[in-house]
C-alpha positions as CSV (number, residue, x, y, z in Angstrom):
1,M,0.0,-0.1,-0.1
2,N,1.0,3.5,-0.7
3,P,2.4,5.1,2.5
4,L,0.6,8.2,1.7
5,T,-2.8,6.5,1.8
6,I,-5.3,7.3,4.2
7,T,-6.2,4.3,6.6
8,N,-8.1,5.8,9.5
9,V,-9.8,9.2,10.1
10,R,-11.1,10.0,13.7
11,H,-12.3,13.9,14.8
12,W,-13.2,15.5,17.9
13,L,-16.2,18.2,18.2
14,I,-14.6,20.7,20.7
15,H,-15.4,24.0,22.4
16,V,-12.7,26.3,23.7
17,P,-14.3,29.6,25.6
18,F,-13.3,32.9,25.2
19,S,-11.8,35.0,28.3
20,A,-15.1,36.9,28.1
21,P,-17.9,36.7,25.4
22,I,-17.6,38.6,22.2
23,L,-20.5,40.9,20.8
24,W,-20.9,41.3,17.2
25,G,-23.6,42.1,14.6
26,S,-25.1,38.6,14.2
27,G,-25.0,37.6,17.9
28,R,-23.0,36.8,20.9
29,R,-20.0,34.4,20.9
30,A,-18.8,32.8,24.1
31,G,-16.0,30.7,22.4
32,S,-15.0,28.9,19.5
33,T,-16.6,25.6,18.5
34,R,-14.2,23.6,16.0
35,V,-14.1,20.3,14.8
36,V,-10.5,18.8,14.7
37,V,-9.9,15.9,12.5
38,E,-6.9,13.1,12.7
39,V,-5.8,11.5,9.6
40,T,-3.5,8.2,10.0
41,T,-1.7,7.1,6.9
42,A,-0.3,3.5,6.0
43,G,3.2,5.2,6.5
44,G,2.3,5.4,10.2
45,V,1.9,9.4,9.9
46,K,-0.6,11.4,11.7
47,G,-1.9,14.6,10.1
48,Y,-4.1,17.0,11.9
49,G,-6.8,19.6,10.8
50,E,-9.4,22.1,12.2
51,T,-12.6,23.8,10.8
52,I,-15.2,26.2,11.9
53,A,-18.2,24.8,13.3
54,L,-21.1,27.6,13.6
55,L,-23.7,25.4,13.2
56,D,-25.0,21.7,13.8
57,F,-24.5,20.4,10.2
58,V,-20.8,20.5,10.1
59,P,-19.8,17.8,12.5
60,T,-22.4,15.8,10.9
61,V,-21.1,16.3,7.6
62,V,-17.7,15.4,9.0
63,A,-18.8,12.1,10.5
64,E,-21.0,10.9,7.8
65,V,-19.3,12.0,4.8
66,A,-16.0,14.1,4.7
67,A,-14.4,11.5,7.0
68,P,-15.4,8.2,5.3
69,L,-14.7,9.4,1.8
70,A,-11.1,10.5,2.9
71,V,-10.1,6.8,3.8
72,G,-8.1,5.3,0.7
73,Y,-7.0,8.5,-0.5
74,A,-3.4,9.6,-0.5
75,V,-2.7,12.7,1.5
76,S,-1.5,14.3,-1.6
77,D,-4.6,14.1,-3.5
78,V,-6.2,17.2,-1.9
79,E,-7.7,18.3,-5.5
80,R,-9.4,15.2,-6.4
81,Y,-10.8,14.8,-2.7
82,H,-12.3,18.2,-2.7
83,R,-14.0,17.7,-5.9
84,H,-15.4,14.2,-4.7
85,I,-17.2,15.8,-1.8
86,M,-18.7,18.4,-4.2
87,G,-19.5,15.3,-6.6
88,A,-21.1,13.5,-3.8
89,G,-24.1,15.9,-4.4
90,Y,-22.8,18.4,-2.0
91,Y,-22.8,21.2,-4.7
92,H,-26.3,21.4,-3.5
93,H,-25.1,22.1,0.1
94,Q,-21.7,23.9,-0.5
95,R,-21.4,25.5,2.7
96,A,-21.9,22.3,4.8
97,A,-19.4,20.5,2.3
98,V,-16.7,23.1,2.4
99,M,-16.5,23.6,6.2
100,A,-16.6,19.9,6.6
101,A,-14.1,19.2,3.8
102,A,-11.7,21.6,5.1
103,A,-10.6,20.1,8.3
104,V,-9.9,16.8,6.6
105,E,-7.8,18.7,3.8
106,M,-5.8,20.2,6.4
107,A,-4.9,17.2,8.1
108,M,-4.0,15.8,4.6
109,W,-1.6,18.7,4.0
110,D,0.0,18.0,7.5
111,A,0.4,14.4,7.0
112,L,2.0,15.2,3.5
113,G,4.4,17.7,5.0
114,K,5.4,15.4,7.7
115,H,5.8,12.4,5.0
116,A,8.2,14.8,3.0
117,S,9.7,16.5,6.1
118,L,8.8,19.9,4.6
119,P,6.8,22.8,6.2
120,L,3.5,23.4,4.4
121,H,4.5,26.9,3.0
122,A,7.3,25.0,0.8
123,F,4.6,23.2,-1.2
124,W,3.0,26.7,-1.9
125,G,5.8,29.0,-3.3
126,G,8.1,28.7,-0.2
127,L,9.0,31.4,2.7
128,Y,7.9,34.6,0.8
129,R,7.8,36.5,4.1
130,P,9.0,34.9,7.6
131,K,7.0,36.9,9.9
132,I,3.0,37.6,9.7
133,P,1.5,41.0,10.9
134,M,-1.7,40.3,12.8
135,T,-4.9,42.4,13.1
136,A,-6.0,43.5,16.7
137,Y,-9.7,42.8,16.4
138,L,-12.2,45.1,18.5
139,F,-15.7,43.8,19.2
140,G,-18.8,45.4,21.1
141,T,-20.5,48.8,21.4
142,D,-19.2,50.2,24.6
143,I,-16.8,53.0,23.6
144,A,-15.0,53.1,26.9
145,A,-14.2,49.3,26.6
146,L,-13.4,49.7,22.8
147,T,-11.0,52.5,23.5
148,H,-9.5,50.8,26.5
149,S,-8.8,47.6,24.3
150,A,-7.4,49.9,21.7
151,H,-4.9,51.3,23.9
152,A,-4.0,47.8,25.2
153,F,-3.2,46.4,21.9
154,L,-1.2,49.5,20.8
155,D,0.7,49.1,24.0
156,A,1.4,45.3,22.9
157,G,2.8,46.6,19.6
158,Y,0.0,46.0,17.3
159,R,0.0,48.4,14.3
160,N,-3.2,46.7,12.3
161,F,-6.7,47.3,13.8
162,K,-10.2,46.0,12.7
163,V,-13.5,47.0,14.5
164,K,-16.9,45.5,14.1
165,I,-19.7,47.9,13.2
166,G,-23.2,47.7,11.6
167,Y,-25.0,48.4,14.8
168,S,-26.7,51.9,14.1
169,E,-25.8,54.8,11.9
170,A,-24.8,57.0,15.1
171,Q,-23.1,54.0,16.8
172,D,-21.0,53.1,13.9
173,V,-19.9,56.4,13.3
174,A,-19.1,57.2,17.0
175,I,-17.2,53.8,17.2
176,V,-14.8,54.4,14.2
177,A,-14.4,57.9,15.3
178,A,-13.3,56.9,18.7
179,I,-11.0,54.1,17.7
180,R,-9.3,56.6,15.2
181,A,-8.7,59.1,18.0
182,V,-7.0,56.4,19.9
183,L,-4.8,55.2,17.2
184,G,-3.7,58.5,15.5
185,P,-3.2,59.0,11.8
186,D,-0.6,56.5,11.3
187,I,-2.0,53.2,12.4
188,L,-4.2,51.2,9.9
189,L,-7.9,50.7,10.6
190,R,-10.5,48.7,8.8
191,A,-14.2,48.3,9.9
192,D,-16.6,45.2,9.3
193,V,-20.1,45.9,8.8
194,N,-21.1,42.0,8.3
195,G,-23.7,43.0,5.3
196,A,-26.0,45.1,7.6
197,W,-26.1,48.3,5.5
198,T,-28.4,48.9,2.5
199,P,-26.6,50.5,-0.6
200,G,-28.1,54.1,0.5
201,T,-26.8,53.8,4.0
202,A,-23.5,52.7,2.6
203,K,-23.1,55.7,0.3
204,R,-24.4,58.0,3.2
205,L,-22.2,56.5,6.0
206,L,-19.1,56.1,4.1
207,A,-19.1,59.8,3.3
208,K,-19.1,60.3,7.1
209,L,-16.4,57.7,7.8
210,A,-14.0,59.0,5.3
211,P,-12.1,61.5,7.2
212,Y,-11.1,58.5,9.5
213,D,-9.2,57.0,6.8
214,L,-10.2,53.5,6.8
215,Q,-7.7,51.0,5.2
216,Y,-11.2,49.3,3.7
217,I,-14.8,48.8,4.7
218,E,-15.6,45.0,4.9
219,Q,-18.8,43.5,3.6
220,P,-20.8,46.9,3.7
221,L,-23.7,45.1,1.9
222,I,-25.3,41.7,2.0
223,L,-23.2,38.8,0.7
224,Q,-25.4,38.4,-2.7
225,D,-25.2,42.0,-4.0
226,L,-22.3,42.2,-6.3
227,V,-23.9,45.0,-8.2
228,G,-24.2,47.2,-5.2
229,H,-20.6,46.5,-4.2
230,A,-19.1,47.2,-7.5
231,D,-21.3,50.6,-7.6
232,L,-20.1,51.3,-4.2
233,R,-16.6,51.1,-5.2
234,K,-17.1,53.4,-8.2
235,C,-19.2,56.3,-6.0
236,Q,-17.0,56.8,-3.0
237,S,-13.4,56.7,-2.0
238,V,-13.0,54.0,0.9
239,P,-11.9,50.8,-0.7
240,V,-14.5,47.8,-0.3
241,G,-13.2,44.4,1.1
242,L,-15.4,41.3,0.7
243,D,-15.5,38.2,3.0
244,E,-19.1,36.7,3.2
245,T,-19.2,37.0,-0.4
246,A,-16.1,35.3,-1.2
247,Y,-16.1,31.9,0.3
248,T,-15.3,29.7,-2.5
249,L,-12.9,29.7,-5.5
250,E,-15.9,30.2,-7.9
251,E,-17.3,33.2,-5.7
252,V,-13.7,34.8,-5.8
253,G,-13.7,34.5,-9.8
254,T,-17.2,36.2,-9.8
255,I,-16.1,39.0,-7.6
256,I,-13.2,39.8,-9.9
257,Q,-15.4,39.8,-12.9
258,A,-17.9,42.0,-11.5
259,G,-15.2,44.3,-10.2
260,A,-16.9,44.3,-6.7
261,A,-13.7,44.5,-4.4
262,D,-10.5,46.2,-3.7
263,V,-9.6,43.6,-0.9
264,I,-10.7,39.9,-0.9
265,L,-10.8,38.2,2.6
266,L,-10.0,34.4,2.2
267,D,-10.9,31.6,4.8
268,P,-9.8,28.1,4.1
269,H,-12.5,26.7,6.3
270,E,-15.2,28.4,4.1
271,A,-13.5,27.6,0.8
272,G,-13.2,24.0,1.4
273,G,-9.4,23.9,2.3
274,L,-6.0,25.3,2.1
275,W,-5.3,24.7,-1.6
276,Q,-8.5,26.5,-2.5
277,C,-7.1,29.6,-1.0
278,V,-3.9,29.1,-2.9
279,K,-6.0,29.1,-5.9
280,S,-8.2,31.9,-5.2
281,A,-5.4,34.1,-4.1
282,A,-3.6,33.6,-7.7
283,L,-6.9,34.7,-9.4
284,A,-6.8,37.9,-7.4
285,E,-3.1,38.4,-7.9
286,A,-3.5,38.2,-11.5
287,Q,-5.9,41.2,-11.2
288,G,-3.7,43.1,-8.8
289,I,-6.2,42.6,-5.9
290,P,-4.6,42.2,-2.2
291,V,-5.9,39.3,-0.2
292,T,-5.9,38.7,3.5
293,L,-7.5,35.9,5.7
294,H,-10.8,36.1,7.8
295,S,-11.0,35.0,11.4
296,G,-13.5,32.8,12.7
297,G,-12.1,31.7,16.1
298,E,-9.1,29.9,14.9
299,L,-7.2,27.4,17.5
300,G,-3.7,26.8,17.1
301,L,-3.9,24.2,14.1
302,S,-5.8,26.6,12.1
303,Q,-3.6,29.5,13.0
304,A,-0.7,27.6,12.1
305,A,-2.2,27.0,8.6
306,Y,-3.1,30.6,8.2
307,L,0.6,31.3,8.8
308,H,2.0,29.2,6.1
309,L,-0.6,30.5,3.8
310,A,0.6,34.2,4.6
311,A,3.9,33.2,4.4
312,S,3.8,31.8,0.8
313,I,1.2,34.0,-1.1
314,P,2.8,37.2,-2.4
315,N,-0.6,39.3,-2.5
316,M,-1.4,38.5,1.1
317,S,0.2,41.5,1.9
318,L,-2.2,42.9,4.4
319,S,-2.2,41.7,8.3
320,I,-4.3,38.9,8.9
321,D,-7.4,38.9,11.0
322,T,-7.2,36.8,14.2
323,E,-9.2,36.1,17.4
324,Y,-6.4,34.0,18.8
325,Y,-5.7,36.2,21.9
326,Y,-9.3,36.0,23.0
327,H,-9.3,32.3,23.9
328,S,-8.7,31.4,27.4
329,E,-6.6,28.3,26.3
330,D,-5.4,26.5,23.0
331,I,-5.3,23.0,21.8
332,I,-1.6,22.7,20.6
333,Q,1.3,21.6,22.9
334,E,3.0,24.8,22.7
335,P,0.6,27.8,21.9
336,F,1.8,30.8,20.1
337,V,2.7,33.9,21.5
338,I,2.1,37.0,19.7
339,T,5.0,39.5,20.0
340,D,4.7,43.3,18.6
341,G,1.7,42.4,16.7
342,A,3.4,39.6,14.6
343,L,3.8,35.8,14.8
344,S,6.9,33.9,13.1
345,V,5.9,31.3,10.6
346,P,6.5,27.6,11.8
347,T,9.4,25.8,10.5
348,G,8.7,22.2,11.5
349,P,7.1,19.7,8.9
350,G,3.6,19.8,8.0
351,L,1.7,22.4,10.1
352,G,4.7,22.8,12.2
353,V,2.2,22.4,15.6
354,T,1.4,19.6,17.6
355,P,-2.0,19.1,19.2
356,D,-2.4,18.1,22.9
357,I,-4.6,15.2,22.6
358,E,-5.7,15.5,26.2
359,K,-6.8,19.1,25.7
360,L,-9.1,17.7,22.8
361,E,-10.6,15.3,25.3
362,R,-10.9,17.9,28.0
363,F,-12.6,20.4,25.6
364,R,-14.8,17.9,23.7
365,T,-18.5,18.8,23.3
366,S,-21.4,17.2,22.2
367,R,-23.4,20.3,20.8
368,V,-22.3,23.3,18.5
369,I,-22.0,26.4,20.7
370,G,-22.6,28.8,17.8
371,A,-21.9,32.5,17.2
372,Y,-25.5,33.4,16.3
373,L,-28.5,34.8,17.9
374,D,-28.0,35.9,21.8
375,P,-28.9,34.2,25.0
376,E,-29.0,37.6,26.7
377,R,-31.5,39.1,24.1
378,P,-34.4,36.6,23.8
379,G,-36.3,36.9,20.4
380,W,-33.4,38.9,18.8
381,F,-31.7,38.2,15.6
382,A,-29.6,39.7,13.3
383,E,-31.5,41.5,10.2
384,K,-29.5,41.8,7.0
385,P,-29.8,44.5,5.6
386,K,-30.4,46.2,9.1
387,F,-30.6,49.8,8.1
């Protein structure tokens, strides 16, 4: 048997709490619920991967489709595996399929790197950049708390910031103004609306936000509105970044065709894997569009994968989003330490990090603890567009 052939797959559904809950436009998040996958090859190598699990369908598709299909595949055959998942009828349920497949695909890459004794970035073009700037990510509507956090991140050496907005017209302007006042004129600041604005609101509010020199405005309109985003780029000066619209390779291609984005945020968990992100980034590079990475609460395995992507993709020239510092703990044996707002790229084989199996068992859960809705506001739900 080929030593690269997958002979066994197992997985854990885990929940790692945040140090404190996070409020955003679509709900309240108590921590990160993730699926971690382990593949074992005929050569005796184990590879590990991780994916986002915001809704119950993700662990179900991992257990019933993604994991069983992987057995018998060589860990090098990531493209064929991805297409097999889609060809099993899951193009009808693409969001579920890509999130589930992403954990297995990451584990395949990790095992391949270990078999070859190479770090993942070596497969995708090499070490273009050895250190990756991280984004200080701010959540909530309490101005005093937001400015306190901004000061703390500044003191820790961060030079790239992102803040969630999309709450109300007055709150959105007040939040951005307050954060810019703390940061001064030279620190980069981006804002994420999560699709809460209508096209008319976007035009009006971006005129009000223009003096605060946003690096870009992320997902100002609902994810389906490519025409609106393209129009928004033409009628005002703040660059437009797209995230929810840009999950898959095909969606990235459509964004580029429509001229709908100045910046594209990629996410391997929502694209179906790391290789899909590499391909999407190449599409954007051909059109001169920079890319970065969306954060959905990555733990150590995914954080390592992000670093390898950012290390090897030339047009991933912007700081990458992260929520890593909000977790109470991590699942890898040697957690990352962000220094002066940056992380060094792992150099060990595969992902270059090792999960702590005892922690995976300790954080194991039987249910998804999601990011949507809000237990503290019964009956509340996110409206998109909201205003």
